[in-house]
N, C-alpha and C positions, 0 to 999 in steps of 0.2 A: 567150981565150974558147972555151969547150967547145963540141965539135961535138956538135948534137942528135940523139939517138939515135931512131930510128922505133919506135913501139909495136909490139911483136910481135903479130901475129895468130895466135891459135890456132885450128885447124880441128878441128871435133869428130871424134872419132874414131868408126868404124863402130860400135864397141860402145855408144856413147851415143844411138844414133837410137831415136825411138818405136816401139815393136814394132806391126807390123801386127796387128789383132784377127783371131783365128782364127774361122772360121764352122763351126758345129755341122752336121753332115751326118747325115740319117738313115741314110746308108749305112755311115756310121761305126760299125763294130761295137764299137768300144772306148767310145764316147760314146753309145750308144743309150739307156742309161737316163737320162741327163742331157737328152737331146732330148724323151723323154716326159715329164719333169718340167717343162721350159720350155712344152710345148704344152698340158699340162693346166691351167696357170696362166693361158693367154692365151685359151682357149676356154670359153664358159659350159657348166655342166653340162647334160648330155643330160636329165636329168630334169626340169629346169625347162622345156625346150621341149616335152617330149612329152605330150600330153594324157592324162587318166587314162582308161583303158580301162574301160568299163562291165562288170558282172559278167556272167556267162554267162546268169544268168536274169533279167537286167533286162527282157527283151521280154515276160516274164509279167506283170511289174507294171504296164505301161503299158496304159491301155484301147484305144490305136489297135492295137497289137500283137496284141490278143485279141478278135476281132470278137464272140464270145459274151459276154464281160464287158461290152463297149461297149453291144450292144443290151439286155442286162439292165438296166444303169444308166440308159439312155434311157427305157426302160419304166417303171421305178420312178419317174423325175423327172417324166414326162408323164402318169402315172396320175392322174385325178381322185381327191379324196378321196371315199370312200363314206360317205354320212350314213344311218344306219338309224332311219326314223321309226317310232314306236310308234303303233299303231292306237289311236284313241281309244275308250274304253270305251262300250259301247251300253247304256243303261238300258232295261229292259223296262218297257212301260206297258201297263195293262189297256185304256184307251180308243183309239179310232181316232185316228191322227194328224190335226190340225187342218189344213184346206186353207189355202194361202197366198194368201188373197184379201183384197181391201181394201175391200170395199163395205159392210161393217159389219153386213149381214144375211143372209149366205149360209149360215149354219149355226146350227141351234137344238138344244138338247139338252132332252128331254121327261122328266120325272120320273114323270108318270102320264099315260095317254091311254085313252080310252073312247068309242066312237061308238055310234050307234043300230042299226048293222048286227051288232053283238056283238064288234066288235074291242076288245082291252083288253091294256093293258101297265101294268106297276108296276115301278119299280126297287127293286131290292133294296138292303139297307144295304151299303154298300161295293161295289155293283156298277155297271155301265155304264149310261149314259142311253140312251134311245132317240132317235137322231139324225135329224133332217129337214134336207135340203140344198136350196138354192135353185136352180132351173133358169131362168136368166134369159132363155133363149129361149122358153121355155113359160110364163113369168110365173107358175109354180107351185112347191111344194116338195113333196119325197117323200123317203122312207128310202132310202138306198143300199142295194146288195147287202150281206148278212151281217147285217142287223138282224133282231131277234126277231120284228118285225111289220111287215107292209106298209101303209104310211100314205101317202096323198097329199092335199094341201090345194091347192084352187084359189081364189083370192081372187075370181075372177069368178063363182063359184058361191055365195059368201057374202052373205047379205042383212043378216045382224046379228052383231056382236062385243060380248060383254059381258066385263069384266074385274072379278074379285072377290078379294079378299084372303083368304088362310085363315088368318092371325092378325093381331094389331094391331101386330106390329113392322115397322118401315119396310123390313126387309130379308128379310122372310118371305117364303114361297111365294105364288104366285097362281095362281088358276084362270082361264082364258080358254075361254069358251063360244063356238062358232061355229054359226049357225044357217044352213043351206043352202037353196036353192030346192027347192021341191017337185017340179019336172019334171025333174030331173037324177037320174041313177041313182047307186047308192051310198047312203051314210048320209046322214040329214037333219041330224045332229046331231053335233058332235065337241066334246069336252072335252079340254083340255091343262092340265097343271099345269107351271108353271115353278119351279124351285129355283136356289139359287146354283150356279153352275158356271162353267168357263173354257172355253166353247165356242169363242170367238174368241181365246183365248190370254191373256185378261185374266179377273180374277174379276168375275162379275156377280151381284148378288142377285137373288132371284126376281123381285120386282117391276120391277126394271130389265130384265131378261131378257124378260119378259111385254111390256113396253112397246116394247121393240126389235121383237118379233114384230109387235105390232099396228100399229107404223109402217110395217112392210113390206106389210101386208095393205091399209092404207089407201092407200099409194101406187100398189099396182096397181089397186085398186077405191076411187076417191074417194067414190062414192055410197054406200058402205056404213053402216049404221046403228051407229055406235060408242057404246057405253055403258061408261064406265069409273067403277067403285065404289071406287077406291083412294083 
């Protein structure tokens, strides 16, 4: 029987060992280029981490860096809009402005006036009326300053009022004759002719105008002798 032979164990030689990896050092002048290449691949680019620098003149473009520009902008934004109003056109009128009263008998316009003392007025064609205005305190009416004739009518001195139409039309002129007491000074008779006018802002025919005047006279002196022939 053959004798067993032990298996031969071979030991690795020193030349078959795994070589130890070499470390590249920056001090190694022979591998400095390789060190720089490895470092540039492992570190992010500096340009990605560095913020963009503003231009040298950027401070001029921002309102906060320029106080004068900031104040001008604030002034423009807070200034209110200016509205230019056009003055209304003023039309000229030949007659005296109508007083803004509401009593209904404060103003009368006379086309013709004559009294026993020699006073006389006659309206010219296209000319102004003779105006008499009621004084509610004195319960009388008289011409205001600037009228061509001074006239005063006091109902307390009137004894009789007579109304006569001057034509047959319903809107024609009317004459009102006032008889005054004999014991008062001044004229003893006054005659007034009323035509169509706008004494109170609305158009009144002569007959309506005369009726409004006589109504005021009777309210002041209820005991008057009133004779209406219209």
